[in-house]
Steps between C-alpha positions, in 0.01 A plus 500: 500500500488160674189405689480224772202269479421310820288196560241605758498166682878460544617860456783369280603693191386302203596734224693819425375629166648808337221755439483818309316684778271420790183633338545270193539204740195590704286524176616168357723296736473190280696670224800504731434185701256266326417299812411815709180447696374768751357229722832322550765767429598840625773733361741748639777729381681406821666170567422414864728272694233393746164599343165514680170537326268716717168630381596436141833684513852368521738629768820395672469301827568685818775393741237378734333277229838366399582414866170322556538308170853381562 
Protein backbone atom coordinates (compact mmCIF):
# COMPACT_ATOMS: atom_id res chain seq x y z
CA UNK A 1 0.00 0.00 0.00
CA UNK A 2 1.27 3.48 -0.86
CA UNK A 3 0.56 6.34 1.52
CA UNK A 4 0.71 10.05 0.67
CA UNK A 5 2.42 12.31 3.18
CA UNK A 6 1.62 16.01 2.88
CA UNK A 7 3.36 19.05 4.33
CA UNK A 8 0.69 20.82 6.43
CA UNK A 9 1.92 24.30 5.46
CA UNK A 10 2.08 23.86 1.68
CA UNK A 11 -0.20 20.83 1.26
CA UNK A 12 2.34 19.39 -1.17
CA UNK A 13 3.05 15.68 -1.17
CA UNK A 14 6.53 15.26 0.26
CA UNK A 15 6.71 11.46 0.37
CA UNK A 16 4.95 8.32 -0.79
CA UNK A 17 6.23 5.47 1.39
CA UNK A 18 5.15 1.91 0.82
CA UNK A 19 3.59 0.61 4.03
CA UNK A 20 2.55 -2.85 5.16
CA UNK A 21 -0.75 -1.60 6.59
CA UNK A 22 -2.22 1.60 7.98
CA UNK A 23 -2.24 0.45 11.60
CA UNK A 24 1.52 -0.22 11.52
CA UNK A 25 2.11 3.25 10.11
CA UNK A 26 -0.06 4.89 12.76
CA UNK A 27 1.85 3.11 15.54
CA UNK A 28 5.34 3.95 14.26
CA UNK A 29 5.31 6.31 11.26
CA UNK A 30 9.05 6.96 11.51
CA UNK A 31 9.77 3.36 10.52
CA UNK A 32 8.25 4.09 7.11
CA UNK A 33 9.22 7.76 6.76
CA UNK A 34 12.02 8.77 9.16
CA UNK A 35 11.28 12.52 8.90
CA UNK A 36 7.58 12.16 9.78
CA UNK A 37 6.45 14.73 12.34
CA UNK A 38 2.79 15.04 13.40
CA UNK A 39 3.20 18.79 13.86
CA UNK A 40 4.28 19.36 10.24
CA UNK A 41 2.91 16.41 8.28
CA UNK A 42 -0.40 14.73 7.59
CA UNK A 43 -1.01 11.50 5.70
CA UNK A 44 -3.73 10.12 3.48
CA UNK A 45 -4.41 7.03 1.42
CA UNK A 46 -5.91 9.38 -1.18
CA UNK A 47 -3.85 11.60 -3.46
CA UNK A 48 -5.71 14.90 -3.66
CA UNK A 49 -5.31 17.14 -6.71
CA UNK A 50 -6.30 20.31 -4.83
CA UNK A 51 -6.06 19.49 -1.13
CA UNK A 52 -7.55 21.57 1.66
CA UNK A 53 -6.77 21.04 5.34
CA UNK A 54 -9.88 21.71 7.39
CA UNK A 55 -10.18 20.94 11.10
CA UNK A 56 -7.20 18.60 10.88
CA UNK A 57 -8.59 16.59 7.95
CA UNK A 58 -7.61 16.62 4.32
CA UNK A 59 -10.23 16.94 1.62
CA UNK A 60 -10.52 17.98 -2.02
CA UNK A 61 -11.27 21.64 -2.79
CA UNK A 62 -14.80 22.44 -3.86
CA UNK A 63 -15.52 24.05 -7.23
CA UNK A 64 -16.31 27.31 -5.44
CA UNK A 65 -12.97 27.28 -3.60
CA UNK A 66 -11.09 26.61 -6.82
CA UNK A 67 -12.97 29.42 -8.58
CA UNK A 68 -12.12 31.89 -5.80
CA UNK A 69 -8.47 30.81 -5.71
CA UNK A 70 -7.93 31.05 -9.47
